[in-house]
C-alpha positions in Angstrom: 200.5 100.2 92.1 200.8 100.4 95.5 201.1 103.5 97.8 201.9 103.3 101.2 201.3 105.3 104.2 203.2 104.6 107.3 201.9 105.7 111.1 204.4 106.9 113.9 204.4 106.0 118.0 201.3 107.7 119.6 199.5 107.9 123.0 202.2 109.3 124.6 201.5 110.0 128.7 202.1 113.2 130.5 205.2 112.2 132.2 208.3 111.9 130.2 212.0 111.0 131.6 213.4 111.6 128.1 215.4 114.8 127.7 214.3 117.7 127.9 211.0 116.6 129.7 210.6 118.3 132.6 209.8 114.7 134.4 213.6 114.2 134.8 214.6 116.9 136.9 211.9 115.8 138.9 213.4 112.3 140.2 216.2 111.4 142.5 219.5 110.6 140.5 219.0 107.0 142.2 215.5 106.5 140.7 216.9 107.5 136.8 219.8 105.1 137.5 217.5 102.6 138.5 215.4 103.1 135.4 218.1 103.6 132.8 219.6 100.0 133.9 216.3 98.9 133.9 215.2 99.9 130.0 218.9 98.2 129.2 217.7 95.0 130.5 214.4 94.9 129.3 216.1 95.9 125.8 218.3 92.9 125.9 215.2 90.9 127.2 212.9 91.9 124.1 215.8 91.8 121.4 213.9 90.8 118.0 210.3 90.9 119.4 207.6 93.6 120.2 207.4 95.5 123.6 204.8 93.5 126.0 201.3 95.2 125.5 202.2 96.8 122.4 199.2 97.4 119.9 198.8 98.0 116.2 195.6 99.6 115.7 193.4 97.1 118.4 195.4 94.1 117.9 197.6 93.2 120.8 201.3 92.2 119.1 203.4 92.7 122.7 206.3 90.3 123.2 205.8 89.0 119.6 208.7 88.5 117.2 208.3 89.6 113.6 206.7 86.5 112.1 204.3 85.8 115.2 203.3 89.9 114.5 202.7 88.9 110.7 200.8 85.9 111.4 198.5 88.1 113.9 198.4 90.7 112.0 197.3 88.6 108.9 194.9 86.9 111.0 192.7 89.7 112.9 193.5 92.3 110.3 193.4 91.6 106.6 190.5 89.5 106.7 188.1 91.8 108.2 189.4 94.7 106.6 188.4 94.5 103.5 184.3 94.3 104.8 184.9 97.8 107.0 183.3 101.0 105.6 184.4 104.2 104.7 182.2 107.2 104.6 183.2 110.6 103.2 181.4 113.4 104.5 180.9 116.7 103.8 178.0 118.5 105.2 175.0 116.7 104.9 176.4 114.7 102.2 178.0 111.6 102.1 179.6 108.5 99.9 180.4 105.3 101.4 182.3 102.8 100.1 184.4 99.4 101.8 188.2 99.2 102.0 187.9 96.2 99.3 185.5 98.6 96.7 188.6 100.6 96.5 191.3 98.6 96.7 192.5 99.8 100.3 194.3 97.0 102.3 196.9 97.1 105.5 200.7 96.7 105.0 201.1 93.8 107.0 204.9 93.8 106.7 205.3 97.5 106.8 203.1 97.2 110.6 205.5 94.3 111.7 208.7 96.7 110.8 207.0 99.8 112.7 206.3 97.4 115.8 209.5 95.7 115.8 210.9 99.8 115.8 208.9 100.6 118.4 211.1 101.9 121.4 214.1 101.3 119.6 215.1 105.1 119.5 218.7 105.7 120.0 218.3 108.0 122.8 218.0 106.8 126.4 215.3 108.9 127.4 213.3 108.1 124.5 214.1 103.9 125.2 212.6 105.0 128.9 209.4 106.6 127.4 208.5 103.9 125.2 209.0 101.2 127.9 206.8 103.1 129.9 204.2 103.3 127.7 204.2 100.0 127.3 204.4 98.9 130.9 201.3 100.9 131.6 199.3 99.6 128.4 199.6 102.9 126.5 202.2 102.0 123.6 200.4 101.6 120.4 200.9 102.2 116.4 198.8 102.6 113.7 199.0 100.3 111.4 200.5 101.0 107.7 197.8 100.8 104.5 198.2 101.1 101.1 196.0 101.7 98.1 196.1 99.1 94.9 195.1 100.1 91.8 193.4 103.3 90.7 189.6 102.6 92.7 190.4 104.8 95.2 192.2 108.1 93.6 188.3 107.2 90.8 186.4 107.6 94.1 188.0 110.5 95.5 187.9 112.2 92.0 184.1 111.5 91.7 183.5 113.0 95.4 185.5 116.0 94.3 183.3 116.3 91.0 180.2 116.8 93.4 182.0 118.9 95.8 183.7 121.1 93.4 182.0 124.6 92.6 183.3 127.2 91.0 183.6 130.6 92.6 180.9 133.2 91.1 181.8 136.6 90.5 180.1 139.5 92.6 178.4 142.0 90.1 177.2 145.6 89.8 175.4 146.9 86.9 173.2 149.8 86.1 169.8 148.1 84.8 166.2 149.3 84.6 165.4 148.5 87.8 168.2 151.1 89.2 171.9 149.1 90.7 171.5 145.7 90.1 173.8 143.3 92.4 174.9 140.0 92.1 176.4 138.9 95.2 180.0 137.1 95.2 179.8 133.5 96.1 183.0 131.2 97.4 183.8 128.3 95.4 184.8 124.8 96.8 188.0 122.5 95.9 188.4 119.1 97.1 191.9 118.9 98.1 192.0 115.8 96.6 195.4 114.3 98.1 194.3 114.9 101.8 191.3 113.1 101.3 193.5 110.5 100.0 196.0 110.6 102.6 193.0 110.1 105.2 191.4 107.2 103.3 194.6 105.3 103.9 195.1 106.9 107.8 192.6 104.7 109.5 192.9 104.5 113.3 191.2 101.1 114.0 189.3 98.2 111.8 185.8 99.2 112.4 183.7 101.2 110.1 185.1 104.9 109.8 184.2 108.3 108.6 186.8 111.1 107.1 185.7 114.5 106.7 186.1 115.6 102.8 188.9 118.6 103.0 187.5 121.5 101.2 189.8 124.7 100.5 187.4 127.9 99.6 187.9 129.3 95.7 188.2 133.0 95.9 186.0 134.9 93.2 187.6 137.1 90.8 185.5 140.2 92.6 184.6 139.8 96.1 182.8 141.7 98.6 185.6 143.7 99.5 186.2 144.7 95.5 182.6 146.2 95.8 182.5 147.4 99.1 183.2 151.1 97.9 181.3 151.3 94.7 178.1 149.7 96.7 178.6 152.6 99.4 178.6 155.2 96.6 176.2 153.8 94.9 173.8 153.3 97.8 174.0 156.8 99.1 173.5 158.3 95.7 170.3 156.2 94.9 169.0 157.4 98.3 165.5 159.3 97.5 165.9 162.5 97.2 163.0 165.4 97.2 164.0 169.2 95.8 161.6 171.8 96.6 161.0 175.1 95.9 158.8 177.2 97.6 155.4 174.9 97.5 156.8 173.1 94.6 158.4 169.7 94.8 160.2 167.2 92.1 160.8 163.6 94.0 163.8 161.3 92.7 163.4 157.6 93.2 166.9 155.3 93.4 165.6 154.3 90.0 166.1 157.6 88.4 169.1 158.5 90.7 170.8 155.4 89.7 170.9 156.7 86.3 173.4 159.6 87.5 176.5 157.0 87.5 179.3 155.4 86.3 180.4 151.7 87.4 183.6 150.0 86.1 185.2 146.6 86.4 189.0 147.4 86.7 191.6 144.9 87.8 193.4 145.3 91.5 196.2 146.5 91.9 198.7 144.9 95.3 197.8 145.9 98.2 194.1 147.3 97.2 192.2 144.4 98.5 193.0 142.2 101.6 195.1 139.4 101.2 193.6 135.9 100.5 192.8 134.0 103.5 195.5 131.0 104.4 194.5 127.9 102.1 192.0 129.1 99.7 192.3 128.7 96.4 193.0 132.4 94.6 191.8 133.3 90.9 194.9 134.2 88.6 193.6 138.1 88.6 191.2 140.2 91.3 189.2 143.0 90.2 187.0 145.7 91.9 184.5 147.6 90.9 184.8 151.8 91.0 181.7 153.7 90.7 181.3 157.5 90.5 178.9 160.4 90.1 179.2 161.4 86.3 179.2 165.2 86.4 177.3 166.0 82.9 174.8 163.3 83.7 173.6 165.5 87.3 174.1 168.5 85.1 171.3 166.9 82.6 169.2 165.7 85.8 168.9 169.3 87.7 168.4 170.7 84.1 165.0 168.5 84.0 164.3 169.0 88.1 164.4 172.9 87.5 162.6 172.9 84.3 159.6 170.9 86.6 160.3 173.6 89.4 160.5 177.0 87.6 157.4 178.8 87.5 157.3 181.2 84.3 156.5 184.8 85.9 153.0 185.3 84.0 152.3 188.6 83.1 149.1 191.0 83.7 146.4 190.3 81.4 142.5 192.0 80.6 139.3 190.6 80.3 136.2 192.0 78.9 133.6 192.5 81.2 130.1 192.4 79.7 129.7 195.6 79.5 132.6 195.8 76.9 135.2 197.6 79.3 138.2 196.2 80.5 139.4 194.9 83.9 142.7 194.1 85.1 143.9 190.1 85.3 147.1 190.6 88.1 150.9 189.3 86.9 152.4 186.9 89.4 156.1 186.7 89.9 157.9 183.3 88.3 160.7 181.7 90.1 163.3 180.4 88.6 166.0 177.5 89.8 169.6 178.5 90.4 171.1 175.6 87.8 174.4 176.0 88.5 173.8 176.1 92.7 171.8 173.1 92.3 174.1 170.8 90.4 177.0 171.7 93.2 174.8 171.1 95.9 173.0 167.5 94.4 176.9 167.3 93.4 177.7 167.2 97.5 174.4 165.8 98.7 174.8 162.3 96.0 177.7 161.6 97.1 176.5 161.4 101.1 175.5 158.5 102.9 172.2 159.9 104.8 168.5 159.0 106.0 165.9 157.4 103.7 165.3 160.5 101.9 167.6 163.3 101.4 165.6 167.0 101.2 167.7 169.5 99.4 166.2 173.1 98.7 166.7 174.4 95.7 168.7 177.9 95.1 166.3 180.2 93.3 165.7 183.8 92.3 162.5 185.5 91.8 161.5 186.8 88.5 159.1 189.6 88.2 157.2 189.5 84.8 157.9 192.1 82.1 154.3 193.2 82.2 152.8 194.0 85.7 149.8 194.5 87.4 150.8 198.1 87.6 151.6 198.3 83.7 148.0 197.1 83.0 146.5 199.2 85.2 148.2 202.4 83.7 147.6 201.4 80.1 143.6 199.9 80.9 141.8 203.5 80.3 143.7 204.0 77.0 142.9 200.6 75.2 140.9 200.4 72.3 140.3 198.6 69.3 143.4 198.9 66.5 142.6 196.4 64.1 140.7 193.7 63.1 140.3 191.0 60.5 137.6 188.1 59.5 137.9 185.6 56.9 135.7 182.9 56.1 135.2 179.1 55.2 133.1 176.5 53.9 130.5 174.6 56.0 132.3 171.6 57.7 132.4 170.3 61.4 135.3 169.1 61.5 137.3 172.3 60.2 134.7 174.3 62.4 135.7 172.6 65.6 139.3 173.1 64.7 139.1 176.6 64.2 137.1 176.9 67.3 139.7 175.6 69.3 142.8 176.9 67.9 140.9 180.5 68.3 140.2 180.0 71.6 143.6 179.7 72.7 144.4 183.1 71.4 141.4 184.6 73.1 142.0 187.1 76.1 145.9 186.9 75.5 148.2 189.7 76.4 151.3 190.1 74.5 153.6 192.6 76.7 155.2 195.4 74.9 158.7 194.2 73.5 157.5 190.3 73.3 158.1 187.7 70.6 154.7 185.8 69.9 154.7 182.4 68.4 151.9 180.6 67.0 153.3 177.4 68.3 154.0 178.4 71.5 150.6 179.9 72.1 149.2 176.6 70.8 151.0 174.9 73.4 152.4 170.8 72.7 150.1 168.0 72.5 147.6 169.5 69.9 145.6 166.8 70.1 145.0 166.6 74.0 143.2 170.0 73.1 140.4 168.4 71.7 141.6 169.1 67.8 140.3 166.3 65.2 141.3 165.2 62.1 140.5 167.6 58.9 141.6 168.9 55.6 145.3 170.3 55.4 148.0 170.2 52.8 150.6 167.8 52.8 153.5 167.5 51.0 151.5 169.7 48.2 148.2 167.9 48.1 145.1 167.7 50.2 144.4 165.6 53.1 141.5 165.2 55.0 143.4 162.8 58.1 145.6 165.3 59.7 144.7 166.5 63.3 144.6 170.4 63.0 143.4 170.4 59.6 142.0 174.2 59.4 144.4 175.9 61.5 145.8 177.6 58.9 142.5 179.7 58.6 142.9 180.8 62.2 147.1 181.7 61.5 146.1 183.4 58.6 143.5 185.6 60.2 145.5 186.5 63.1 148.3 187.3 60.5 145.9 189.7 58.7 145.0 191.4 61.7 148.7 192.1 63.1 149.6 193.4 59.9 147.2 195.7 59.7 147.8 197.0 63.3 151.3 197.8 61.9 153.0 195.0 64.1 156.4 193.6 63.1 156.3 190.4 61.6 159.1 188.2 62.3 158.3 184.6 60.3 155.0 183.9 57.5 154.6 181.1 55.2 152.5 180.7 52.2 150.7 177.9 51.1 151.2 175.3 48.3 148.7 176.7 46.6 146.7 179.5 46.6 143.4 179.5 48.7 140.7 182.2 47.1 139.2 182.8 50.3 142.3 184.5 51.8 143.7 187.6 50.2 145.9 187.5 47.1 149.4 187.2 48.8 148.5 187.4 52.3 148.1 184.1 53.7 150.0 182.6 56.4 150.4 178.6 56.4 151.6 177.0 59.8 152.6 173.3 59.8 154.3 172.0 63.0 157.4 172.3 63.5 158.5 173.9 60.4 156.6 176.5 59.8 155.4 179.2 62.4 154.0 182.7 62.5 155.7 184.7 64.5 155.1 188.5 65.3 156.8 190.9 67.8 154.6 193.4 69.8 157.4 196.5 68.8 155.2 199.2 70.8 155.3 200.4 74.3 151.7 199.4 75.3 150.4 196.0 76.0 148.3 194.4 72.9 144.8 192.1 74.0 143.8 189.4 71.3 140.0 188.9 71.0 138.3 186.2 68.9 135.2 185.0 67.9 134.1 181.8 65.5 130.8 180.9 64.1 130.1 177.6 62.2 131.8 179.7 58.6 133.9 182.6 60.0 137.1 183.4 62.6 137.8 186.8 63.9 140.4 188.5 65.8 140.4 191.6 67.4 143.3 193.8 68.7 143.1 195.7 71.6 146.1 198.1 72.6 146.6 201.7 72.9 147.0 203.9 69.6 150.3 204.7 68.4 149.5 206.9 65.0 150.8 204.1 63.1 148.9 203.7 59.3 149.7 200.8 57.4 149.7 201.0 53.4 149.2 197.7 51.6 150.9 197.6 47.7 148.6 195.9 44.9 149.6 192.2 44.2 152.1 191.8 41.8 151.9 188.2 40.1 154.2 186.8 37.7 155.1 183.4 36.4 151.6 182.3 35.5 151.4 178.2 35.9 148.4 177.0 33.7 146.3 173.7 34.6 146.9 171.0 32.2 145.2 168.0 32.0 148.2 166.4 32.8 148.3 167.8 36.2 147.1 165.4 39.0 143.9 166.1 40.7 143.7 167.3 44.4 141.2 165.4 45.9 140.4 168.4 48.2 138.8 169.9 45.5 135.5 169.4 43.3 136.0 168.2 39.7 136.6 171.1 37.6 137.7 173.4 40.2 140.9 174.6 38.9 143.5 178.0 40.1 146.2 178.8 38.0 149.9 178.8 39.7 151.7 181.9 40.0 154.3 183.8 42.2 153.2 187.0 44.1 154.7 189.8 46.0 152.4 191.9 48.1 154.1 194.6 49.8 153.5 196.8 53.5 154.4 200.1 54.6 153.7 200.7 58.1 154.2 204.5 59.0 154.4 206.4 62.6 154.8 210.3 62.7 155.8 210.4 59.0 158.4 208.3 59.1 158.3 204.9 57.8 158.8 202.1 60.4 158.7 198.7 58.2 158.3 198.1 55.0 157.9 194.8 54.3 157.7 192.4 50.8 155.9 189.5 51.1 156.8 186.6 48.3 154.2 183.6 47.8 155.0 180.9 45.3 151.5 179.4 44.2 151.1 175.7 42.5 148.4 175.3 40.2 145.8 173.3 41.4 142.6 171.6 40.3 139.9 168.8 41.4 140.2 167.2 37.9 138.3 167.6 34.9 134.6 168.8 35.3 131.9 166.0 34.8 130.4 166.1 31.4 127.2 168.0 30.9 
């Protein structure tokens, strides 16, 4: 297959006589007439021959007829042409081959035809222009070339394979490091037809270099499709410091990125800038849309507010060495206005501001229910109103847990009307408070590996002191089996988080808790203003006895030979105040049988 590319006349001078060139109007009519007559005479003189001084490429063919032109071109072009090198260049990369390698050869017949046709235009002005070029040595036509076979096409394909690069889409995503961005990259696509045409358009015989024509490939998501989302993401992830008085919470870019929602959507017509001329556009273009999620902002504000809230601290009492009480002053608290902070946060998050945004949290002051004035008012009337103690076997781990647990209740003041929770008083992460593994009941059996084992001794002792003070019992649980060192039916098991001991100070006066622990006992004392309440406990009612039988699985927490039958037990408590029944409780306990296995043989 031969592919032919033909050239056109070139190297025109600045002055032209053919219409509508301005040179025509600058010459007198007589000169024009002379030139016209001369062009006609010269055309006749060179009929069938090339104009004098005409070149095909770099080869002089002036005044030669077609056979002479072909012979000269064949001699001066065809032979050296095959050895001439072609270098295609793209940036710093280049590819070199000879014309022979590529199957590119001059079209001698076409070049001869082009040379003979030069200056034979139909219009008189054009012929005059051509003769002026010929007489001044500026007349030239490029020689035509053709590609035989597929070598040139394959060479172009190889260059394209090396240069072509697909476009890389931009991406915005939320990751472990916050807002993560992949920058878009335009791709490249070699214009193969244009490169092939350049290979055939050689202006001269010498080695030549052609630039590889490359078109830009536009990614489906370019920078324009990311701009708005990135602007909001940048504003939202600017670090924030939220302050409330002398306290503050800082949020970094990673934290703030969690407040965003980012999605990729197909762009509608007109939403993105037009594709540059000559660039290759994808079938569909996309853009990223970002927004601040209200629900996530509210959750973040709640966490910030919880960190900034400062609970009001009620007044308390301490006991002097002489046994008298001293008031521990109350302190006001601070509570963050959540809804107001959400509104402020939503506004500021979307703004592009400085390196750090400073937000002053809207807040309200909270006064404690039991103030210093209250404590001072009742201090002179505070006396012991109830006490209870329990004992336990010598065991260092159990003693440690009982001592630590009881110490967390020591000097705690429960204000009037307040609900007291065993687990709320101990607080979270009890292991960090110094509690160790010790014996406890788990799934109905003794287990020595429970951190905090022995705290039920603390809860049972507190329960009995509170019950004897005539205070309201809100939540109490029995142990799985009877522990004989506790009052029958008046134990109080705790197990986080399912079993708690809760009671309410339903008197108009504060209750001060005092504790003391020995190696074998724990005691709770309650100090308050006497209300005149009296407490009566009914005798234990025992039913549904369940004996210990040999098929019962021994419990590792008890010595062989030890056994306690199961039963149901009811205990009543009646609290009177001024002859009126204030509380009437029935505490029910279901105890399973337990034993340590058969006694050793004597």
